[in-house]
N, C-alpha and C positions, 0 to 999 in steps of 0.2 A: 504494500500499499504506500502511495506517495502522496505528498502535499505540494500544491503548485500555487504560484502567484501569477495572476493575469493582469497585465497592462493593457486595458481596453482603450484604444486611441481612436481618434475620428478618421485617421488615414490607415493605421497599421496597429497590430497587436503584438505583444511579446509575452512569451510564457517562460517562467523560471521555476526551477525545481530545487528543493532543498535535499542534499544528499550528505552522506557521511564526510565527503571530501569538501563540502562547501556548497555554494549556490552556482548552478549551471543554467544557461539559457538553452532551451530546447530548440532544435531545428525542425522545420516542417518537411513535407514530402518533397519539396524542391531544394532541400539542404540550405534553406534560408532561415534566419532567425526572425525576420520580420514577416508577419502574415498580414496581407492587406485585409482591411475591414470592408471586404466586398462579398455580396451573395448574388449569384446569377441563377437564372432559370433557363435551361436549354432543353427544349423538347419535353422528355419524360423524366428528366432528372434535375437535381440541384448541382450548381458548380460553385465551389466555396474557396475562398482564400485566393492564392496566387493564380489559379486557373481562371477564376471569375475576373480578376484584374486584367489578365492578358487578353480576354475577349470583349472588354468593355466597349471598345470602338465599334465592333462589328455587331454587338448585341446591346445597344445602349438602353432600349426600353425596358429590358428584363435584367439589367445589371444594377444592383442596388448598393450605393455607397453613401458615405456621409450621414448615416442614419442615427448616429449617436446624438446629433443635435435635435432629433425629433423624439427622443425618449420622454415619456411622461407629460407631453404637451398636447394642447388642443390645436385643431386645425386653424382657428382664427387667431392664434397667437401671432403677434407681429413678428416674433423671431422666425416663426415657422414660415410666414408669408415671405419673408426675406430669403430664407433658404430655398423656397420653391422656385425662385428666380435663377438659381444655380445649379439645380439638379435636373437631369434629363429624363428621369423616369416619371410615371404618372402617380399623382398623389391626390386623393379625394377625402372628403369628410366622412366619418363614420356616423351611424345614427346616434351615438352617445357624444358626438362633438369631437371624438378623437380623430387620429390620423390613420388613414388606410392607404396602402401602397398596392396599386393594381399591377399584376403581371400575368403573363401567360405561362401556365404550368400544366403539363400533361394535356395540352390542346384545349385548355379551359382557361377563362378569365377568372383569376383568384385574387382576393384582397387579403393582404396579411398586415398586421399591426407592426409598428417598429419593434416592439418587444418580441414578437415572433421572429423577425429577421435577426435580431440580436442573438436569440436562442440558437438559431441556425449557425451563426458564426461560433458561438461557444461550443456547439457540437463539434465543429471542425477542430477547434483548439484542443478539446478533450480527446478527440480521436488521435491527433497527432501526438499528444502527450502519452497516450496509451501505447502507441507503436514505438516510440522512442524509449519509454521506460520499461515496457514489457510487463507492466503491473496496473492493477486497477486504480483509477484516479477517484478518491472519495472526497477529500476536503480541498477547499481552494479559498483564496483571498483575492477579491477583485478591487482594483483601484478606480476611483471616481474623481472627477474635478472637485476641488474644495468649494466651488460655488454651486454645486448641485443641490437643489432644493428636496424636500420630502418627496414630492411627486416623482422627480427624476430618480432618486435613489430607490423608491419603491418599484419603479418600472424596471430598473436593472435587476433587483432581486427577483421580480416575477420572470424576467428573461432567464435567469439562472435556474429557477425553479421549473420552467418549461423543458429545459434540456436535461434536468435531473441532476444538477450540480449542488452540492451542500456548500453554501457560502458561510465560512466562519466569520467573516467580517467584510464589510465594505469600507475600504481604507482610502482616505484622501491621498491624491497623488503627492501632494507636498509632504505629507507625513511619511509616506513610503520612501521618498527620496531622502529625507532626514534620517530614517532608520537605516537605509543602505549606506549613508555616510557615517553615522556614529556607531554602528554595531561592531565594527572592526577596529575603531580607534582605541589605543591603549593609553593615550596620554590625556584623556579627558580629566577635568578637575573633580576632586572629591566632592561629596554632597555638601560639605560645610564651606567649601570655597566658592569663589565667584564663578558664575556660569560662563561657558563659552558660547557666545552668540554667533550664529552663522545665518547668512542670508541665502536663500535658494531661489534662483530664477529659472522658471520652467516655461519656455517658449516653445510650443508645439505647433501642430498642423493648424488648429482652429482657435486656440486660446493661449493667453499668457497668465500665469499664476506666479506670484511673488509671496514668499513667506519668510518669517523669522522664527528661528528656533533656538532654544537655550539647552545646552547639553551639560549633563553631569555624568559621572561614572555610572553606567548601567541604567541610565534613564535619559528621555528627552522630553521637553515640554515645548509645544508650539505656542508662540506668543501672539502671532497675528498673521493673516493670510488676506491678500488682495488679488482680485482677478479682473481680467478685461477680455472681451470677446475679440481678440485680435491675434492672428497667428500667421504662420507661413503662407497659408493659401490666400490671405488678404494681400500679401506682397505680390503673389502671383496674379491676382485679379487686377491690381493696379498696373502692373507691367502689361498684362494682355490687353487691357482697355487702351493704353497708350499705343501698342503695336497695331491693334485693330483699326485705330484711327489712321495710323500711318499707312496701312494696307488699303484703306478705303480711299485715301487721296492718291497713292502710288499705283496701285493695281485695280482700283475700281471694284473692289470685293470687300464685303463686310462679314468677317467670321462669326460675328454675334447673331446672325441670321441663320447659321447653320450650326446645329448642336454638334455634329461630328467633327466639323472643322474646328469649332471652338475648343472642343475637348483635345484635339491634337495640338492647338496652339498652347493650351494650358500645360500640357506635358512638356512641350519644348521650352516654354518660358521657365518652368521649374528647373530644367537642367541648366538653362542660362543663369538663373539666380545662384545655383550651387557653384557655378564656375566663377561667378563674380565674387563670391565669398573668399575665394583664394587668389584672384587676379584682379588687379586695378586697371588693366589695359582694356582697350575696347574689344569686345567679343562678338562673333557673328551668330546670327540665327537664320538657318536655312530649312525650309520645308519644301519637299518636292511634291508636285501634284496636290497642292493644298485645296484650292477651289477652282472649279471649271478648268482642270488640267493646267493650273497655272503654278509655277515654281516661285516662291516668294523668298525674299531675302531682307534682313535687317540687321542692325548692330546696336549695341547698347554698352555703356560704360557705368562702373559703380556709382560715381557721383550723380549721374543721370537717374539711375534707380533710387537712390537716397532722396533725390529731389521729388520723384514721383510719389514716394512713400512718406513724405514729411508729416502728413496728418496721422499716419499710423504710428510713426516714432514719437509723436508728441503724446498720443494716448498711452504709449508704454512709458514715457517719462512721468506722466501724471500718476500712473499706477504705482510706479517705484516710490515716488515721493509720498504717496498716500500710505504705503506700508511703512515707510520710515516714521511717519507721523503716528500711525496706530500702534506701532510696537514700542513707542517711547524709548527708543534707543538712540544714544548719541553716536556719532561716526567712530568715536574712539572705543565704544563698546563693541563694535563689530570686528569679529575675529577674521572673518573671510566671507567671500561671495562665491557660491558654487553655481554653476550653470548646467542645465540639462535640457533635453529637448532639441529636436533637429533644427529649429529655426534660431536657436540661441548662437548658432555659428555665424549669423549675420554680423559683420564688423560694426555697423552702426549701433547695434544693441550692445555690443561689448563696450563701446565707447560711452553709451549712456550709463551703463553700470559704473564705469570708473568715475564719471563726472558726479553721479548722485551719491554713491556710497563711499567714494574715496579709496576703493580697493580694486586692484586688477582682478577681473574675472578669472576664477580658478576652474580648472578642467580635471579635478581629481576623480570625478565620477564618470562612469560610461554613460554618455549623453543619451544614448538610445535605450539602455537596458537598465539604468538605475531604478526605475520605478518598479519594474517587474521583479528585480532582485529584492527590493525592499518588501514587496508584497509576499515573496516566497519566504523571506525572514520571518514576517509576522505570522504567516500560516504555520511555519515550523514551531513558533513559540506557542501558538494557540492549540496545535494539534497534540493529542496524546500519543499519536504514533511516531513522533520525532522528539528526540531528546536533545535540547539545546539550552544554553544558559539564558537566564532571564534578562530581558531589556525592557523596561517600562516605557510605554508611549502615552503621553497625555496630549490629546487633541483639543481642538477648540471648535465651537459652534459659530459658523460664519455670520448668521444673522440673529437680530434680537427676536425673541418669541413672546407673544402676548397671549393671555387667555381672557375670555369674557364669558359672563353668565348673566341670566335674567333674574332679577329679584322682584317679583311682581310686575310692576310697570317699569321699574328702573333697570337700566343696563349698566353692569359694573365690569371694569376692565382692569387688568394689572399686568405687569411685566414679570415673567417668571424667569427668563434667561436673558441676560445682557449679550451684546455682540462680543464675541471672543470668549464666551464662558467656557470653562472646562467641559470636555466631553470625554467619555460618557459620564453622566451625572444624573442624579434624581433629586427632585424637590417635593417635599411632602406638605400638602395643603391641608388644613383643618377648618371644616365648615359646619354649622349647626343648621340642620334642615328638617322639615317635616315631611316633604314630598320629593319625588324624584327630581334630578338636576341634569341639566344639559350644559356641558362645558364646551365652548368653541375655542379652538387653538389656532392661532394664525401668526404669520410673520408681521412685523412692524411694517406698516405701509410704506412704499417707495424704498424699501431697503433690499429688495430681491429683484434679480433680473427676470421676472416672472409676472404676467399681468394679474394673476389671481394669488393673493397672499394666503388663501386658505390652506390650512394643514389637515384639520379634521374636526369633527363634531362628535363628541363622546356623551352618550346618554347614560347616566348612572341610575339604575332601577332599584326597586325594592327598598327605597328610603321611606320610613314612616315614623310618626312621632311615638313617644313612649306612652306609657300607661296613663300618665297625667296630661297627655296632649302637648307636652312640650317638645321643642326640637331636639333631635339626637345628634351626637357628634359623629361626623363623617370624615375620614381621613382619605385623601386622594393623592396619588403619587403620579406626578408628571415627570417623564423621564426622556433624556436623550440617550438612546441606546448605543451599542458599539458601532452601528451602521450609520450613525449620524441622523437618525430618524426620530423626530419628536412625537411622543404619544402619551396618552394616559394609560399607564400600565396596570393600575389596580386601584381598588376603592374598597374601604372597610368601614362598617358602621359599628361604633362602640356603644353596646346597650348596657345601661347601668340599672341596677336593682338594689333596693334597701331591704335588708332581711334582719330579723331579730333572732339572735342566737344566745344561748347561755354562755356566761363567761367561764372559761375553764382555767384552772391554776396552772402554772408553769411547771415543767418537769423537774428542774433543779433551780437552785438560786441563781447560778451563773447563767442559766439559759432562760430567764424569766421572759415570758411571752406576753406582750400587750397587744390588745386588739387594735388593729389599724384599719384605716380606710384605704382602699386600693385605687381610689380615683379622686385626686384633688380637684380636677375640673368638674366632676359630678356634683360637688358641693357648691359650686358657683351658680348664681342665679342664671336662668336661661337667657340667652342673648336674642333679642328680638330683631336687631338690624341685619343679622346673618353676615357678619364680616368674615374674611378669611384670614386665618393665621398662617404664617409661612415658616416651615422648618426646612433645613437644608442640610445635606451630607453627601459625602461621596458615594458613587454608585456602588462601590465595593463594600461600603461600611454602613449602608442605610439601614437603621433598625428603629423600631418604635418602642419606647420604654415609658410605661405609665408609673410615675412616681407615686409613693405612698405617703400618707399624712396620718399621724397619731391623732386619735379622738380621745383626749384626756377625760371628757366627761363620762364616757361609757367604758373606759378601759379599767377602771378600778385603780387608777394610779393616784387618786387624792385620798385624803384622811390618814389616820394612824395605821400603824401596822396591824393592830387588833381588828379595825374596821375592814381592812383589806382582806384578812383572813376569813372573816365572817361572810364577806361577799363571795368568796370562792366556793363556800359550801352551802350557799343559799341558792335553791333552784329557782326562786322567783326572779333572781336578778337577771337582767337581759341587757344586751347591747346591740346597737344598730350598726350593721356592716353593709357597706356598698360593695356589691360584686359586679364585675364588668365582664362582658362576653363580646368578642369580636365576631362579626358576621361578614363574610366576603360578599360583596355586592356584584350584581351582573353589569357588565358594561357593554353597550352596543355602540360600535365605533363606525362612523363613516369617514373613510379616508380615501386617499388616492389608491390606484392599483386595482388588479382584478380580484373578484371573489374567488373563493375556493373551487366552485363549480366550474368557473371559466378556466381557471389554471388547470384543472384536471382535464377539461376538454382539449385545451391546447397542448398539454403534455402528451395525451393519447395521439393527438395529430402529429406531433413531432416524432413519436416513435413510429408511426405509420410511414412518415416520409423517410425516416432513417431506414427502415426496412425496404421501402421502395427503392432508395438509392442503392442499397446493397443488391437488390434483385436486378436493378438496371445495369449496375457494374458487372454483375455476372453475365447478363445478356450481352453487353458490349464485348466483354472479353471473349464470350463464345463466338461472337461474330467476327472479331478480330482474329481469333485463332484459325477459323475456317478460312478467312481471306488470306491469311498469311500462309497456310498450308497449300492453298491453291497456287499461289505464286512460287512457292518453294519447290513442290513437286513437279510443276510444269517446266521449270528451268532445268530440273535434273533429268527428266525423261526425254527432253528435246535432243536434237542432234548435238553431239559433243558435250552433252551432260554427262554427269558421273554415273547415272543409271541407264543411259542409253544403250550400252552394250548388253544389258541384261534383260531386255524387253524386245519383243518383236516390233517391227515397224508398224504393222497394222494395229497391234494392241496399243502402241504409243500414240498413234494418231486418234484412235478411239478414246483414249483417256484424256487426250488434249482437248477434244471436242467437248467432252463431259466437263472438264475444268472451265472451259470457256463459257459454257451454260451456266454453270454455278456462279461465275463472276458476274455475268449479266444479271442473273437473278438477285444477287447481293445488292447491286445498285438500283434495282427497279422494285420488284414485288417483295424481295426478302429484306428490305432495309430495316423494317420494324417488326421482325418475327420474334417469337419467343425463344428463350434460350434452348429449349429442348429441340426445336427444329434445327438450329445450327449444329447442335451436338449430334443429332442423328446423321445429318448430311456428312459431318466430319468423320463419324464411325464408318459410314459407307465407303468414303474415300480411303480410309485406313485399310479396310478389308480388301479393296481392290489394288492398292499400291504396296501393301506390306509384303506380299510374296516377292515382289521385285526388289524391294530393299533388302529383305532377308537373303535373297539369292546373291545380291551383291556382297553382303557381309560374309556368306559362306565362301565364295570364291576368293575374296580378298584375304580371308583368314587361313586359307589352306597352307600357303607357303610357310607361314610362322609355326603352324601346328605340326607340319612334316619336319621342319627344322628341329623343333623341341624333341620330337620322337626319335629322330636320328641321333641326336646328341646323347640321349639316354642309352640307346643301343651301344654306342661307341664307348661310353663310360663303362657299361657292363663288361664288353669284351676286354677293356684295358684292366679291370680288375682281375679277370680270369687270368690274363697273361702274367700279372704281378704274383698271383698264387703259384703259377707253374714255375715262376722264377724264384720261388722260396722267399718271397718278401716277408720280413719278420711282421709286418702289419697284419697279415692274414694267416700266420702259421697256426692260429687257434681254430681255423675252419676245417671242415671235413671234406673229403673227396665228393661225397654225396651232394652236400650243399652246393659245391661248385658246379657239379653236373646239372643241378636243377636250374640254376640262374643261367647257365649256358643254353639249356633248352629253351627257357623262357625268352632269351635274347634272339635265338634263331627263329623262334616262332613269330616274334614281333617283327623281325626283319623281312620275313616271308610276307606278313600282312602288309608292311610298308611298301613293298615292291608291287603287290597286287593292287594296292590302292592307287599307287601312282600311275599304274598302267591304265586303270579305269578312267582317269582324268585327262589322258592324252589327247584324245580326239572328241571330247565332249563339247558342245557348244554352251556358251555362257547363258543363253536364253532358256536352256533346259535345266531341270533341277538336278543339282549335283548328285551323282550315285554315292559319294563319300561325304559325310558331314563332319564338320569341324569337331563337333561333340564326340564323334567316333574316334577320331584321331587322338584327342585328348584323353578318351578312355583308356586306349591302348597304352598311351604314354604313362598314365597314371598306374595301370596294372603292372607294367614292367618295373616302374620306379619302386612300387610297393614291394614287389617280390625281391628285387635286388637289395634294396636298403635293409629289409629284415634280415639279410644274411651278412652283408658287408659291415653294417653298423652295430652288429652284436658285439659287446665289450668282451675283452679277454678275461678268462677266470683268474682269480687271485691266486698267487703262489702259496704252496703249503708251508705251515709253520715248522722250522727245523726243530729236532729234539734237543733238550737241554743238556749240558755237560755236567759230570758228576762233581767237578770242583766247584762249579758255580752253584750246584744244589747244596753242597756242604757249606759254602759261605753264606748262602741265603739262610740256611738253618741257624748258623752261628749268629747272624745279625738279628734273626727273629728271637733268639734267646736273650741277646742283650737288650733288645726292646722290651721284652716281657719283664726282665729284671728291673729296668728303669721304670716300668709301670708300677712295680710292687713297692718301690721306695716312694715315701711320702714326699710331696713337694713342699719346699720351704719358702717358695717365692709367691705363694698364693696370697691374696688379700686377706686381712684379718677378719673382716665381716663376710667373707665368702662362704656360703652354705650350699650344700649339694645334696640332692636325694641319693640315697644309696640303696642298693638291692643285692641279695644274695643270688648268685647264678649257679645252677647245678648243670 
């Protein structure tokens, strides 16, 4: 079982795995570490990753890319409407106001949600990981931009659930980068020392994220994080717009009117941008047969690109300055500035970093793989399947969170989480209510890049007044969980009752028991205005403890010792005791994301599509195997082919005609047949051509088989000659054994000569009268007979009789030894004891 970290990007994805040797980035089926975030539909199957990206130009309407920006949003969202102007595929509103992507799949028009498309990409990443690691993928950590809201995070969780992945945590990309940086650092300051503050600048394909992080040994704490919707693709669009205007003037063509041409232009512009990051000279841009069979040409230099993108660079500058302000860090407090993300290689961005933070941009981290490596580290820390040293990560909530509730006709509102509040975190709210309560949770208006600040509405049921009709205490927990999602996680009603109980004496003087009240709040008068009390604690240590208060009037603590003793043994003495009972309340939440029934339906649909992809792959493989065999066998049986000498010309012509018919059928009626049809035709071809191939193998194998048999016969005759010459090596053999192997060699030689004569005038188009297997059998028989005799080991020589002198000497030595044994040993240890026995 392995744990993986997934960096889900707008343009490409990276997958890293935690192993015993460290963190490794997994390569896909094209041996590339970057898997494009593309999903395509081609006929009856899905094409995912690199293959989808490669056929984007030829299958634009059914190739889906850039769908990360559509997750969790509505069709009428201004950001979505802006994206629709840049994407070539069809997008339409769904009945619930969501986004639907229309494609042609299995010859039908099908509408998928962005969550389903994302699940398809995750299926590809999961499959690549399984092939690379040869083990089941159970747990994962997926990174998300720090600016993602509740709706977008829940949409990503739904996508992972659709493809059957267990997400241990949705981790902010900025935090994953910081973990990748700090986990292996051995020189971090101790907890009691001043923290090391590091700025991380992540400029990717579609967004910019700048964060500040404080490091101590074994832990990190995010201080602030700012983001802007500007990335490398915005530079590409600015350059493509300029070049389109140039082509319109120069060549009278406008690429913006042709989606395919504009996509080709964006690809070439991206290459030009990467070249300008390393070269300040003027660079060319050439595209052949661009539009209307026109070859186009243009040039651009780095200063010209920076002038075109001045507005984008200004937005980047504003974002960096905002982070410096929000983090409350002075320039002297910043240890270093680390850059990650593909677009951070742009020289203008590096210059801005040096101007604003006063530090040269550091490239300690792998700019493309740092996020996925941090996610894999976090997954290893969280998963019980991997053992790794602890490293604490404290994240922040990017936006302030408010709650509101109705109190009769009055609407109350309060802020429960400030911006950059620690996450995960729980806050406990206490309210006194008589009837059920609905709590609305939402972001602070104008604080999120989302038109609707709504997070969720949580209806707390089963709240009722006590026996006296007074409000009861209700404790409600509002939580930011490990995925950065804000929710009302639990609600408990504290029910209090007063009971009269007899006073019991203490067991001992030292253990004197006094009656106490278990609820100080229960003795307070009911609150009529229903205000909310706020308690807070960390997510890992949130507990609810009810303090106790002594009731001196009823405990028997007053009066003299005699009076107290008399009360202990008087049955009529009673005390009032307040008992509390916590009752878990039911919460009905209305939030973003799919309900469980929809998730199950989409999960089953994904499983069916996976099975269909597997079946389609087997069908295509069977078709390709048939087509490949047609070309292969036709080339071999035609004139000058390696099988042409082993088949009659008429038979070869007949087979070639049959192969031509199969080839024509493959490209016409047989293009979309089932796997079994291709398999049956291939088996029929095998049955017709296998005799020719086997005949070729027989004739080609005769020479080597006869050579081996002749060599064995010669070795046998040579051994017999050595025996006749009295060779000491064979002096232990008998004459009968030698006669037997001589007879076997003569018999094998006679068979050898007869078999050779049978093959002299035989045509290769006929079945050979002697098989290679027969020759090998004769060789094996002779070798077994010969080796059983020649390899028999010589018998061991007999032991010579002992001399009388040696016998007398051994007897004398034996007597001396017996005498020595009878004498007690004086060198034994003093404490040595030994069991003795009499021997008869």
